[in-house]
N, C-alpha and C positions, 0 to 999 in steps of 0.2 A: 530379625533373625538372619544370621549369616549363612551363606551357602555351605561353608565348611562345617557348621554345626549340624546341618542336615546330613551332610556326607558322613560325619562321625557317627550319627545315630543309625544311618542305614548300614554302615559297616558293622556297628555293634549288633544290630538285629541279625544280620547275615551270619556273623561269627557265632551267634547263639545256636544256629541251626545245624548243630553237629549231629552225628549218629546218636540215636536214642536220646534226643533232646527232651527236656522237661517242658511240656506244652504249657502248663500253668505258669511257670516262671517266665517263659517266653512272652506270653500274652500279657502278663503283669508288666513286663518291661516295655512292651508296646504302649500300654495305657499310660505308664509313668512318663515316657518320652513324649507322648502327645501333649501332656500337661506342661512339660518343661519347654518344649519347642514352640507351641502354639499360643501360650499365654492364656489358656482356658482354665477353667476351675475344676473340672472333673472329667474323667474318661473311663470307660469300661468296655469289656468285650463280652458278647453273647455268642455262643456257639450253637450250631444246629445239632440236635441229638438224632439218633438213628430213626426216630419216628417222624422227623421233619419239624419238630418244635424247637424253640429256642431255650437255652439255659444260660444263666449268668455264670461266667467262669473266672473273670479277672476284673480288677478295678485298680486305678491308680491310688485310690484312697479306700480303705476297707471299713470306713465308718458305716454303721447300720443304716443311716438315713439315705446314703448314696446307694448302697446295695438294694434297698427297698425300691428306689427309683428305677434302677436297672431291671429289677425283678418285675415291676409293673409292666415293663415294655415287652414282656413275653407275649402278651395278648393284645396290648394297645399302646400306641406311641410311635415315635419315629423309627425305632428299631424294628418293630413288627411290620411297619409299612415298607421299610427298606428291604427287609428280608423277603417279603411277599412280592415286591415289584422288581427287585434287583437293581434299583436306582437309589442314588443318594437322596435323603429326605432332610429337610430342615425347617425350623420355624423360629423366627427372630423375636417373637413377642408371645411367650407362653401364656401369660395371663389372658390373652385374647383367643386362646386355642381350645377352650373348653368344649366347644361344639364338635371339634375334630377328635379330641382325646379327653373325654369327660372325667376319666380317672387320673390319667397321668398329668395332664396340664396343671390342674390346681395343686396337686401334690408337689410338682416341681417348682411352681411359683412360690408355694408356701415355704419350701426349703431354700429359697433365695436364688433360684435360677430363672433367667429371663429368656434364654435361647437354648435350643437343642438341635443337634445334628446327628445323623446316622449314616454311616457309609458301609455298604455291603462288602464283605470279604469275598470278592467274586473274580473268577477267571472264566470268561465266556459264559457257559451255562452252569458252571459249578459255583454254588454259593455255600461256603462253609460256616459263615457267621456274620456278625455285624459289629462295627466299632461305633460306640456312642460317645459324643462329646457334649458336655454341658457347660454353659457360660452364664456368669452371674450378671452380665450386662446385656441389654437389648441391642439389636443390630446384627448385621451379617458379619461373619468372618470374612476377611479380605481374600482376594484371589490367591496370593502366595500362601496364606495359611491353609486354605482348602487344598491347594496342590500339594503342600507338604504332607497333610493328613492322608491324602490319596496315595502319595508315594509310599508312606509307611504301611498303609493297608495293603498295597500291592505286594510289597516285600514279604509281609507276613502271610498273605494268601498264597503266593507262589511257593514259599517255603513249606507250608502245610501240604499243598497239592503235589509238590515234588516228592515229599515223603511218601505220598500215596503212590506215585509213579515208580519210585525207586524200590518200594516194597510191594506188598499186595494191598488192595483196597481194604480188605478186612482187617489188616494190621493197623492201618491208620484209624479205621472206625473204632477198633478196640482201644487204641491209644486215646482218641478223643473221648470215648465213653468213660475211660478211666479218669481222665481229667475232669469230666462232669461229675462223676461220683466222688472224686477226691475233695470237692468243695465242702462236703459234709464233714470230713475228717479235719480239714483246715479250719472250719468254723469252730469245731470242738477244741482244737489245739489253741486257737486264738483266745477262746474263753478261759482256758486253763492258765495260759501264760498271763493274760490280763489280771486274773485273780491273784496269781502268785507274785507278780511284779508290780501290781498296782498301776497298770497302764490302761489306756483306752484301747479300743479294738484296732485302730490304725497303728498305734505304737506296738501292740503285741504282734501284729503281722510283720512289722519292720524287724522286730527281734527274730521272729521265725525265719524270715527270708534271709536276713543277714547271716544267721547261724548256718543255714543250708549252703550259702555261697562260700563262706569262710572255710567250711569243712568239705566242700566239693561233694555234697550229698543232695539228692533230689528233694525239692520242697515237700512233696507228698510223703516221701520216706521219713523226713524229720517230723512232719506233723503226726504221722502214725505213731512214731516212737514217743512223742510227747503225750499223746492220748493214752498210750499203753504204759506210761510212767516208766519207760525204759531207762536203765542206768546209764546208757551210752549217750544220753542227751542232758544229763543232769547239769553239766557245766553251762548249758544254755541259760539256766536260771541264776548263774553267777556272773553273767556277762554285764 
């Protein structure tokens, strides 16, 4: 991995943090760039909800099996541990981790993953979520890869917390809550697009996100329009 590649990604993430930015699209970009830069096999983000629990909000790959693995970690797994302790958590041999994570470890191993890492999105005492990295080969990520992941997590965390400082705390909470709730609408839109275009769920999400970016519209707005069968997104199905 070249230093200029990391610099380009950090600039890309920072440029996304404009006024009224789309939280879901930003966190999907973070997940995607982790896979691109680190040479890992999957990445996802879980955010803290207003009650202090975790919710899955973004994934580099929207396949159901991966979303299920991220979902499992709400209560058990490296993400739950990282959120609770505020420290990075990793395991390099998931088939041997059943005593630690009896639900998550065998599911992850059965899905083809040998190692998992979770980095808290933390600035001092504030933890807004967790970044999860899954790897198909056993063994530790090297030092440069972990530092790169930490740098991207730090940029994302600072961006979210700056939004809280620049506005009011309740505005950010409302924005994050909207992002959490929007997952339901996005899942519905993915299903509809998949059926209409004969795609898998990952492909349908790519169509949805690509359309929102080309038309400079928020991901959640486009998803809601698809679910509502709105006429203004019909050209999405002709893409």
